[in-house]
DSSP file (Angstrom, degrees, kcal/mol; ACC not computed):
  #  RESIDUE AA STRUCTURE BP1 BP2  ACC     N-H-->O    O-->H-N    N-H-->O    O-->H-N    TCO  KAPPA ALPHA  PHI   PSI    X-CA   Y-CA   Z-CA
    1    1 A M              0   0    0      0, 0.0     2,-0.1     0, 0.0     0, 0.0   0.000 360.0 360.0 360.0 131.8  -39.5   -3.4   53.3
    2    2 A T     >  -     0   0    0      1,-0.1     4,-2.0     4,-0.0     3,-0.5  -0.371 360.0-111.5 -84.0 163.0  -39.1    0.1   54.4
    3    3 A I  H  > S+     0   0    0      1,-0.2     4,-1.9     2,-0.2     5,-0.1   0.800 115.8  57.7 -56.4 -37.2  -38.1    3.1   52.3
    4    4 A K  H  > S+     0   0    0      2,-0.2     4,-1.8     1,-0.2    -1,-0.2   0.870 107.0  45.6 -64.2 -43.7  -34.8    3.4   54.1
    5    5 A R  H  > S+     0   0    0     -3,-0.5     4,-2.3     2,-0.2    -2,-0.2   0.897 111.8  53.0 -68.3 -42.0  -33.8   -0.1   53.3
    6    6 A L  H  X S+     0   0    0     -4,-2.0     4,-2.1     1,-0.2    -2,-0.2   0.898 108.4  49.7 -63.1 -41.7  -34.8    0.3   49.7
    7    7 A L  H  X S+     0   0    0     -4,-1.9     4,-2.9     2,-0.2    -1,-0.2   0.905 110.3  51.0 -64.3 -42.7  -32.7    3.5   49.3
    8    8 A I  H  X S+     0   0    0     -4,-1.8     4,-1.9     1,-0.2    -2,-0.2   0.888 111.3  47.1 -67.5 -35.7  -29.7    1.7   50.9
    9    9 A I  H  X S+     0   0    0     -4,-2.3     4,-2.4     2,-0.2    -1,-0.2   0.889 113.0  49.1 -68.9 -37.2  -30.0   -1.3   48.4
   10   10 A I  H  X S+     0   0    0     -4,-2.1     4,-2.2     1,-0.2    -2,-0.2   0.890 111.1  50.6 -69.8 -39.5  -30.3    1.1   45.5
   11   11 A G  H  X S+     0   0    0     -4,-2.9     4,-1.9     2,-0.2    -1,-0.2   0.888 111.2  47.4 -57.2 -43.4  -27.3    3.1   46.7
   12   12 A I  H  X S+     0   0    0     -4,-1.9     4,-2.8     2,-0.2     5,-0.3   0.951 111.6  51.4 -67.4 -49.8  -25.2   -0.1   47.0
   13   13 A L  H  X S+     0   0    0     -4,-2.4     4,-2.3     1,-0.2    -2,-0.2   0.890 108.9  50.4 -53.4 -41.5  -26.3   -1.2   43.5
   14   14 A L  H  X S+     0   0    0     -4,-2.2     4,-2.4     2,-0.2    -1,-0.2   0.890 109.9  50.2 -66.4 -39.4  -25.4    2.1   42.0
   15   15 A I  H  X S+     0   0    0     -4,-1.9     4,-2.5     2,-0.2    -2,-0.2   0.932 111.0  49.3 -63.4 -44.3  -21.9    2.0   43.6
   16   16 A L  H  X S+     0   0    0     -4,-2.8     4,-2.4     1,-0.2    -2,-0.2   0.897 111.4  50.6 -59.8 -42.1  -21.4   -1.5   42.2
   17   17 A L  H  X S+     0   0    0     -4,-2.3     4,-2.3    -5,-0.3    -2,-0.2   0.929 110.6  46.6 -60.3 -44.7  -22.5   -0.4   38.8
   18   18 A V  H  X S+     0   0    0     -4,-2.4     4,-2.7     2,-0.2     5,-0.2   0.946 111.4  53.2 -64.5 -47.3  -20.2    2.5   38.7
   19   19 A G  H  X S+     0   0    0     -4,-2.5     4,-2.3     1,-0.2    -1,-0.2   0.901 111.8  44.5 -50.8 -48.1  -17.2    0.2   39.9
   20   20 A V  H  X S+     0   0    0     -4,-2.4     4,-2.3     2,-0.2    -1,-0.2   0.891 111.0  54.9 -71.2 -37.3  -17.8   -2.3   37.2
   21   21 A S  H  X S+     0   0    0     -4,-2.3     4,-2.4     2,-0.2    -2,-0.2   0.921 111.2  44.4 -57.1 -49.1  -18.2    0.5   34.5
   22   22 A V  H  X S+     0   0    0     -4,-2.7     4,-2.3     2,-0.2    -2,-0.2   0.908 112.8  51.1 -66.1 -41.5  -14.8    2.0   35.5
   23   23 A Y  H  X S+     0   0    0     -4,-2.3     4,-1.8    -5,-0.2    -2,-0.2   0.910 110.0  50.0 -62.2 -40.6  -13.1   -1.4   35.6
   24   24 A T  H  X S+     0   0    0     -4,-2.3     4,-2.9     2,-0.2     5,-0.3   0.918 111.9  47.9 -66.7 -43.7  -14.5   -2.2   32.0
   25   25 A L  H  X S+     0   0    0     -4,-2.4     4,-2.5     1,-0.2    -1,-0.2   0.931 110.1  52.4 -65.0 -39.0  -13.2    1.1   30.6
   26   26 A A  H  < S+     0   0    0     -4,-2.3    -1,-0.2    -5,-0.2    -2,-0.2   0.865 112.8  43.9 -63.6 -33.5   -9.9    0.5   32.2
   27   27 A V  H  < S+     0   0    0     -4,-1.8    -1,-0.2    -5,-0.2    -2,-0.2   0.898 117.8  44.2 -77.5 -42.0   -9.6   -2.9   30.6
   28   28 A L  H  < S+     0   0    0     -4,-2.9    -2,-0.2     1,-0.3    -3,-0.2   0.775 118.4  43.5 -79.9 -18.9  -10.9   -1.8   27.1
   29   29 A L  S  < S-     0   0    0     -4,-2.5    -1,-0.3    -5,-0.3    -2,-0.1  -0.558  80.9-179.3-120.8  68.7   -8.8    1.4   27.0
   30   30 A P        -     0   0    0      0, 0.0     2,-0.4     0, 0.0    -3,-0.1  -0.252  39.6 -95.2 -66.1 154.9   -5.3    0.4   28.3
   31   31 A N    >   -     0   0    0      1,-0.1     3,-1.6    -5,-0.1    -2,-0.0  -0.613  29.7-141.9 -69.6 124.2   -2.4    2.9   28.6
   32   32 A T  G >  S+     0   0    0     -2,-0.4     3,-1.4     1,-0.3    -1,-0.1   0.739  97.3  65.5 -62.5 -26.7   -0.4    2.7   25.4
   33   33 A S  G 3  S+     0   0    0      1,-0.3    -1,-0.3    -3,-0.0    -2,-0.1   0.603  98.4  57.1 -76.8  -7.7    2.9    3.2   27.2
   34   34 A Q  G <  S+     0   0    0     -3,-1.6     2,-0.3     2,-0.0    -1,-0.3   0.116  73.3 138.7-109.8  22.8    2.3   -0.2   29.0
   35   35 A T    <   -     0   0    0     -3,-1.4     2,-0.1    -5,-0.1    -3,-0.1  -0.502  46.4-139.2 -68.2 131.4    2.0   -2.2   25.9
   36   36 A S    >   -     0   0    0     -2,-0.3     3,-1.1     1,-0.1     4,-0.3  -0.490  19.7-114.9 -86.6 162.3    3.9   -5.6   26.2
   37   37 A Q  G >  S+     0   0    0      1,-0.2     3,-1.0     2,-0.2    -1,-0.1   0.808 113.5  60.6 -67.2 -29.1    5.9   -7.0   23.4
   38   38 A S  G 3  S+     0   0    0      1,-0.2    -1,-0.2     3,-0.0    -3,-0.0   0.657 102.1  53.0 -77.5 -11.1    3.5  -10.0   23.1
   39   39 A T  G <  S+     0   0    0     -3,-1.1     2,-0.2     2,-0.1    -1,-0.2   0.464  81.4 111.0-102.0   4.0    0.6   -7.7   22.2
   40   40 A L    <   -     0   0    0     -3,-1.0     2,-0.3    -4,-0.3    -3,-0.0  -0.558  51.2-161.2 -77.6 138.3    2.2   -5.9   19.4
   41   41 A S        -     0   0    0     -2,-0.2    -2,-0.1     1,-0.1     4,-0.0  -0.743  29.7-119.4-114.7 167.7    0.8   -6.6   16.0
   42   42 A T  S    S+     0   0    0     -2,-0.3    -1,-0.1     1,-0.2    -2,-0.0   0.550 109.1  58.1 -80.5  -7.6    2.3   -6.0   12.6
   43   43 A T  S    S-     0   0    0     32,-0.0    -1,-0.2     0, 0.0    -2,-0.0  -0.754  84.4-156.8-118.2  82.1   -0.6   -3.7   11.7
   44   44 A P        -     0   0    0      0, 0.0    32,-0.1     0, 0.0    -2,-0.0  -0.238   9.5-166.2 -60.4 148.2   -0.4   -0.9   14.4
   45   45 A T        +     0   0    0     30,-0.0     2,-0.4    -4,-0.0     0, 0.0   0.575  55.5  90.3-112.0 -13.7   -3.7    1.0   15.1
   46   46 A Q        +     0   0    0      1,-0.1    29,-0.3   -14,-0.0    13,-0.1  -0.728  25.9 139.8 -96.0 130.8   -2.7    4.0   17.1
   47   47 A A        +     0   0    0     -2,-0.4    -1,-0.1    29,-0.1    27,-0.0   0.241  42.1 110.4-142.6   5.3   -1.8    7.3   15.4
   48   48 A I  S    S-     0   0    0      1,-0.1     2,-0.1    10,-0.1     9,-0.1  -0.687  77.6-110.6 -79.9 131.1   -3.5    9.6   17.7
   49   49 A P        -     0   0    0      0, 0.0     2,-0.4     0, 0.0     9,-0.2  -0.379  34.3-151.6 -63.3 138.0   -1.1   11.7   19.7
   50   50 A T  E     -A   57   0A   0      7,-2.0     7,-2.0    -2,-0.1     2,-0.3  -0.906  14.8-119.0-113.2 141.2   -1.1   10.7   23.5
   51   51 A K  E     -A   56   0A   0     -2,-0.4     2,-0.4     5,-0.2     5,-0.2  -0.596  27.8-179.3 -77.0 131.2   -0.4   13.0   26.3
   52   52 A I  E >   -A   55   0A   0      3,-3.7     3,-2.3    -2,-0.3     2,-0.3  -0.816  65.1 -65.7-131.2  90.7    2.6   11.9   28.4
   53   53 A G  T 3  S-     0   0    0     -2,-0.4    -1,-0.1     1,-0.3     0, 0.0  -0.481 114.3 -21.8  61.6-125.1    2.9   14.5   31.1
   54   54 A S  T 3  S+     0   0    0     -2,-0.3    -1,-0.3    -3,-0.1     2,-0.2   0.442 131.5  78.7 -88.8   1.7    3.9   17.7   29.2
   55   55 A A  E <  S-A   52   0A   0     -3,-2.3    -3,-3.7    59,-0.1     2,-0.3  -0.550  72.2-135.5-106.7 171.4    5.1   15.8   26.4
   56   56 A Q  E     -AB  51 113A   0     57,-3.3    57,-2.4    -5,-0.2     2,-0.4  -0.887  10.6-146.4-121.4 152.7    3.3   14.0   23.5
   57   57 A G  E     -AB  50 112A   0     -7,-2.0    -7,-2.0    -2,-0.3     2,-0.3  -0.963  13.1-175.8-123.6 145.7    3.8   10.6   21.9
   58   58 A F  E     - B   0 111A   0     53,-2.5    53,-3.3    -2,-0.4     2,-0.4  -0.976  14.7-147.3-138.2 149.2    3.5    9.4   18.4
   59   59 A I  E     + B   0 110A   0     -2,-0.3    16,-2.1    51,-0.2     2,-0.3  -0.975  39.7 125.4-117.5 123.3    3.7    6.1   16.6
   60   60 A G  E     -CB  74 109A   0     49,-2.6    49,-3.3    -2,-0.4     2,-0.4  -0.941  55.6 -88.8-163.6-178.7    5.0    5.9   13.1
   61   61 A T  E     -CB  73 108A   0     12,-2.1    12,-2.6    -2,-0.3     2,-0.3  -0.834  43.4-112.4-104.1 137.6    7.4    4.4   10.6
   62   62 A I  E     +C   72   0A   0     45,-2.1    44,-2.4    -2,-0.4    10,-0.3  -0.589  34.9 175.9 -72.5 128.9   10.9    6.1   10.0
   63   63 A Q  E     -     0   0A   0      8,-3.6     2,-0.3     1,-0.4     9,-0.2   0.714  64.5  -1.0-107.4 -31.8   10.8    7.5    6.5
   64   64 A S  E     -C   71   0A   0      7,-1.2     7,-2.5    40,-0.1     2,-0.4  -0.995  58.6-143.6-156.6 153.0   14.3    9.2    6.6
   65   65 A L  E     +C   70   0A   0     -2,-0.3     5,-0.2     5,-0.2     2,-0.1  -0.974  20.0 179.0-121.9 136.3   17.2    9.8    8.9
   66   66 A G        -     0   0    0      3,-3.5    -2,-0.0    -2,-0.4     5,-0.0  -0.344  49.2 -73.0-112.0-164.9   19.3   12.9    9.0
   67   67 A N  S    S-     0   0    0      1,-0.2     3,-0.0    -2,-0.1    -1,-0.0   0.989 124.3 -11.9 -60.8 -60.0   22.2   14.1   11.0
   68   68 A Q  S    S+     0   0    0     -3,-0.0    17,-2.5    32,-0.0     2,-0.3  -0.045 129.0  72.0-131.9  35.9   20.3   14.7   14.2
   69   69 A T  E     - D   0  84A   0     15,-0.2    -3,-3.5     2,-0.0     2,-0.3  -0.971  51.1-168.2-142.8 154.6   16.7   14.3   12.8
   70   70 A L  E     -CD  65  83A   0     13,-2.0    13,-3.5    -2,-0.3     2,-0.5  -0.992  15.5-138.8-144.5 152.7   14.4   11.8   11.6
   71   71 A V  E     -CD  64  82A   0     -7,-2.5    -8,-3.6    -2,-0.3    -7,-1.2  -0.923  19.9-170.2-107.6 123.3   11.1   11.9    9.7
   72   72 A I  E     -CD  62  81A   0      9,-2.4     9,-2.1    -2,-0.5     2,-0.6  -0.941  18.0-138.4-117.8 140.9    8.4    9.5   10.8
   73   73 A A  E     -CD  61  80A   0    -12,-2.6   -12,-2.1    -2,-0.4     7,-0.2  -0.846  32.5-116.4 -93.5 123.3    5.1    8.9    8.9
   74   74 A L  E >   -C   60   0A   0      5,-2.1     3,-1.5    -2,-0.6     5,-0.3  -0.310  30.9-104.0 -61.1 137.2    2.2    8.5   11.4
   75   75 A T  T 3  S-     0   0    0    -16,-2.1    -1,-0.1   -29,-0.3   -16,-0.1  -0.430 101.0  -0.3 -62.5 132.8    0.4    5.3   11.5
   76   76 A N  T 3  S+     0   0    0      1,-0.2     2,-0.3    -2,-0.2    -1,-0.3   0.711 117.3  93.9  55.3  26.2   -2.9    5.4    9.7
   77   77 A E  S <  S-     0   0    0     -3,-1.5    -1,-0.2     2,-0.2   -29,-0.0  -0.962  76.8-131.4-138.8 158.4   -2.5    9.0    8.9
   78   78 A K  S    S+     0   0    0     -2,-0.3     2,-0.3    -3,-0.1    -3,-0.1  -0.239  76.0 106.1 -98.2  41.5   -1.2   10.8    5.9
   79   79 A K        -     0   0    0     -5,-0.3    -5,-2.1     2,-0.0     2,-0.3  -0.852  52.0-155.7-121.1 154.6    1.0   13.1    8.1
   80   80 A T  E     -D   73   0A   0     -2,-0.3     2,-0.4    -7,-0.2    -7,-0.2  -0.917   4.7-155.2-122.7 155.7    4.7   13.2    8.8
   81   81 A I  E     -D   72   0A   0     -9,-2.1    -9,-2.4    -2,-0.3     2,-0.6  -1.000  12.1-139.1-129.4 132.0    6.6   14.5   11.9
   82   82 A T  E     -De  71 122A   0     39,-3.2    41,-2.5    -2,-0.4     2,-0.6  -0.814  21.9-158.8 -91.0 123.6   10.1   15.8   11.9
   83   83 A V  E     -De  70 123A   0    -13,-3.5   -13,-2.0    -2,-0.6     2,-0.4  -0.900   4.5-161.0-109.2 119.2   11.8   14.6   15.1
   84   84 A N  E     -De  69 124A   0     39,-2.8    41,-2.7    -2,-0.6     2,-0.3  -0.798  10.6-163.8 -94.0 142.1   14.9   16.3   16.4
   85   85 A V        -     0   0    0    -17,-2.5     2,-0.2    -2,-0.4    41,-0.1  -0.787   8.1-179.1-118.7 160.5   17.2   14.5   18.8
   86   86 A N    >   -     0   0    0     39,-0.3     3,-1.5    -2,-0.3     0, 0.0  -0.791  51.2 -74.4-141.5-167.5   19.9   15.6   21.2
   87   87 A D  T 3  S+     0   0    0      1,-0.3    -2,-0.0    -2,-0.2     0, 0.0   0.684 126.3  55.0 -68.2 -15.5   22.3   14.2   23.7
   88   88 A K  T 3  S+     0   0    0     37,-0.1     2,-0.3     2,-0.1    -1,-0.3   0.414  79.5 112.7 -99.4  -1.4   19.5   13.7   26.3
   89   89 A T    <   -     0   0    0     -3,-1.5     2,-0.4    38,-0.1    38,-0.2  -0.564  58.9-145.0 -71.4 137.8   17.3   11.6   24.0
   90   90 A K  E     -f  127   0A   0     36,-2.2    38,-3.1    -2,-0.3     2,-0.4  -0.830   7.7-155.5-105.4 140.6   17.0    8.0   25.1
   91   91 A Y  E     -f  128   0A   0      7,-0.5     7,-1.4    -2,-0.4     2,-0.4  -0.962  10.4-175.9-120.3 132.5   16.8    5.1   22.6
   92   92 A I  E     +fG 129  97A   0     36,-2.6    38,-3.2    -2,-0.4     5,-0.2  -0.988   2.9 178.1-130.8 123.9   15.2    1.8   23.4
   93   93 A T  E >   - G   0  96A   0      3,-4.0     3,-1.9    -2,-0.4    38,-0.1  -0.735  48.9-100.3-114.2 167.5   15.1   -1.3   21.2
   94   94 A P  T 3  S+     0   0    0      0, 0.0     3,-0.1     0, 0.0   -57,-0.0   0.801 126.8  52.8 -58.4 -22.9   13.6   -4.8   21.9
   95   95 A D  T 3  S-     0   0    0      1,-0.3     2,-0.3     2,-0.0    -3,-0.0   0.500 125.5 -93.7 -91.5  -2.9   17.3   -5.9   22.6
   96   96 A G  E <  S-G   93   0A   0     -3,-1.9    -3,-4.0     0, 0.0    -1,-0.3  -0.942  76.3  -2.6 130.4-150.8   17.8   -3.0   25.1
   97   97 A S  E     +G   92   0A   0     -2,-0.3    -5,-0.2    -5,-0.2     2,-0.2  -0.375  63.2 171.7 -78.7 164.4   19.3    0.4   24.8
   98   98 A A        -     0   0    0     -7,-1.4    -7,-0.5    -2,-0.1     2,-0.3  -0.750  24.5-114.0-148.4-172.8   20.6    1.8   21.5
   99   99 A T    >   -     0   0    0     -2,-0.2     3,-1.1    -9,-0.1     4,-0.4  -0.802  39.4 -95.3-128.2 174.8   21.9    5.0   19.8
  100  100 A F  G >  S+     0   0    0     -2,-0.3     3,-1.1     1,-0.2   -10,-0.0   0.823 122.1  61.4 -60.9 -31.5   20.7    7.2   17.0
  101  101 A R  G 3  S+     0   0    0      1,-0.2    -1,-0.2     3,-0.0    -3,-0.0   0.750  94.6  63.5 -65.5 -23.9   23.0    5.2   14.6
  102  102 A D  G <  S+     0   0    0     -3,-1.1    -1,-0.2     2,-0.1    -2,-0.2   0.672  80.9 102.1 -76.4 -14.3   21.1    2.0   15.4
  103  103 A L    <   -     0   0    0     -3,-1.1     2,-0.4    -4,-0.4   -38,-0.0  -0.452  56.1-163.3 -73.5 142.4   17.8    3.4   13.9
  104  104 A K    >   -     0   0    0     -2,-0.1     3,-1.7   -40,-0.0   -42,-0.3  -0.947  26.2 -99.0-125.5 146.1   16.8    2.2   10.5
  105  105 A V  T 3  S+     0   0    0     -2,-0.4   -42,-0.2     1,-0.2     3,-0.1  -0.393 108.7  29.2 -51.9 136.3   14.4    3.4    7.8
  106  106 A G  T 3  S+     0   0    0    -44,-2.4     2,-0.2     1,-0.3    -1,-0.2   0.344  85.3 132.9  85.2   0.8   11.3    1.5    7.9
  107  107 A E    <   -     0   0    0     -3,-1.7   -45,-2.1    27,-0.1     2,-0.5  -0.576  58.8-123.5 -78.7 143.8   11.3    0.7   11.6
  108  108 A L  E     +BH  61 132A   0     24,-2.2    23,-2.3    -2,-0.2    24,-1.8  -0.758  42.1 177.1 -89.7 125.1    8.1    1.2   13.6
  109  109 A V  E     -BH  60 130A   0    -49,-3.3   -49,-2.6    -2,-0.5     2,-0.5  -0.884  33.1-140.8-131.5 160.1    8.9    3.6   16.5
  110  110 A E  E     -BH  59 129A   0     19,-2.9    19,-3.0    -2,-0.3     2,-0.5  -0.991  25.0-164.0-117.1 119.8    7.2    5.3   19.4
  111  111 A V  E     -BH  58 128A   0    -53,-3.3   -53,-2.5    -2,-0.5     2,-0.4  -0.918   5.5-171.9-109.9 131.3    8.6    8.9   19.8
  112  112 A R  E     +BH  57 127A   0     15,-2.6    14,-3.6    -2,-0.5    15,-2.2  -0.993  31.7 104.5-121.5 137.0    7.9   10.8   23.0
  113  113 A G  E     -BH  56 125A   0    -57,-2.4   -57,-3.3    -2,-0.4    12,-0.2  -0.972  65.8 -62.2-179.2-172.0    8.8   14.4   23.2
  114  114 A H  E     - H   0 124A   0     10,-2.1    10,-2.6    -2,-0.3   -59,-0.1  -0.881  46.6-129.7-101.9 122.1    7.9   18.1   23.3
  115  115 A P  E     - H   0 123A   0      0, 0.0     8,-0.3     0, 0.0     2,-0.3  -0.398  29.2-102.1 -66.6 150.8    6.3   19.7   20.2
  116  116 A D        -     0   0    0      6,-3.0     6,-0.2     3,-0.7     3,-0.2  -0.552  24.0-142.6 -66.4 127.0    7.7   22.8   18.7
  117  117 A S  S    S+     0   0    0     -2,-0.3     3,-0.2     1,-0.2    -1,-0.1   0.775 100.6  41.3 -67.5 -24.0    5.4   25.6   19.8
  118  118 A L  S    S+     0   0    0      1,-0.2     2,-0.4     4,-0.0    -1,-0.2   0.647 122.4  36.6 -97.8 -14.7    5.8   27.3   16.4
  119  119 A D    >   -     0   0    0     -3,-0.2     3,-1.9     3,-0.2    -3,-0.7  -0.875  60.5-165.3-140.4 106.4    5.6   24.2   14.1
  120  120 A V  T 3  S+     0   0    0     -2,-0.4    -1,-0.1     1,-0.3    -3,-0.1   0.584  88.7  61.7 -68.4  -7.7    3.3   21.4   15.0
  121  121 A T  T 3  S+     0   0    0    -40,-0.1   -39,-3.2    -6,-0.1     2,-0.4   0.192  98.2  69.7-101.5  17.6    4.9   19.0   12.7
  122  122 A T  E <   +e   82   0A   0     -3,-1.9    -6,-3.0    -6,-0.2     2,-0.3  -0.985  57.7 169.3-128.9 141.5    8.3   19.2   14.6
  123  123 A M  E     -eH  83 115A   0    -41,-2.5   -39,-2.8    -2,-0.4     2,-0.5  -0.998  33.9-124.6-147.5 154.4    9.2   17.9   18.1
  124  124 A L  E     -eH  84 114A   0    -10,-2.6   -10,-2.1    -2,-0.3     2,-0.3  -0.874  37.4-131.6 -93.8 126.4   12.2   17.4   20.2
  125  125 A A  E     - H   0 113A   0    -41,-2.7   -39,-0.3    -2,-0.5   -12,-0.3  -0.624  27.8-178.9 -89.1 137.0   12.4   13.8   21.3
  126  126 A M  E    S+     0   0A   0    -14,-3.6   -36,-2.2     1,-0.4     2,-0.3   0.730  79.6   4.6 -94.2 -34.1   13.0   12.7   24.9
  127  127 A S  E     -fH  90 112A   0    -15,-2.2   -15,-2.6   -38,-0.2     2,-0.4  -0.997  55.4-158.8-150.9 151.7   12.8    9.1   23.9
  128  128 A I  E     -fH  91 111A   0    -38,-3.1   -36,-2.6    -2,-0.3     2,-0.6  -0.977  14.1-167.7-129.0 119.9   12.6    6.9   20.9
  129  129 A I  E     -fH  92 110A   0    -19,-3.0   -19,-2.9    -2,-0.4     2,-0.8  -0.924  17.1-138.3-112.8 122.3   11.3    3.3   21.4
  130  130 A V  E     + H   0 109A   0    -38,-3.2   -21,-0.3    -2,-0.6     3,-0.2  -0.731  24.1 176.3 -77.5 108.9   11.7    0.9   18.6
  131  131 A K  E    S+     0   0A   0    -23,-2.3     2,-0.4    -2,-0.8   -22,-0.2   0.842  71.0  16.6 -85.3 -34.8    8.5   -1.2   18.4
  132  132 A Q  E    S- H   0 108A   0    -24,-1.8   -24,-2.2   -90,-0.0    -1,-0.3  -0.891  74.2-154.2-145.6 108.9    9.2   -3.3   15.4
  133  133 A S        -     0   0    0     -2,-0.4     2,-0.3    -3,-0.2   -30,-0.0  -0.349  13.9-128.2 -76.4 161.1   12.6   -3.7   13.9
  134  134 A I              0   0    0     -2,-0.1   -27,-0.1   -29,-0.1    -1,-0.0  -0.818 360.0 360.0-104.0 149.5   13.4   -4.5   10.3
  135  135 A A              0   0    0     -2,-0.3    -1,-0.0     0, 0.0    -2,-0.0   0.532 360.0 360.0 -71.7 360.0   15.7   -7.5    9.4
């Protein structure tokens, strides 16, 4: 076997190895915004903010509801975030669209929005997705 053939074979094997590695990472680290209802568990594991364009996303439990605000306790962390809403905020429940009045204390929600540049514990919500409703 010549050196040229050996180099070609090694190159092909390296390309295959890189492809399999990328595929494995894509399967092991799925995008959290594409979670289906069938894969949700009652013990959520994500609490790290995720980048969503120029916005951030947080998952947590609603602790309190105000006039145009809500406070969520981040999952697996001892932090809370104050979420402000406005007329552009979209609400989604497992049953379809909703309004701010449909939210309840104790529900597990995913909040996507823009953090306040002056206060990292406050954000303006673009969307609120109810992950787990309470009875």
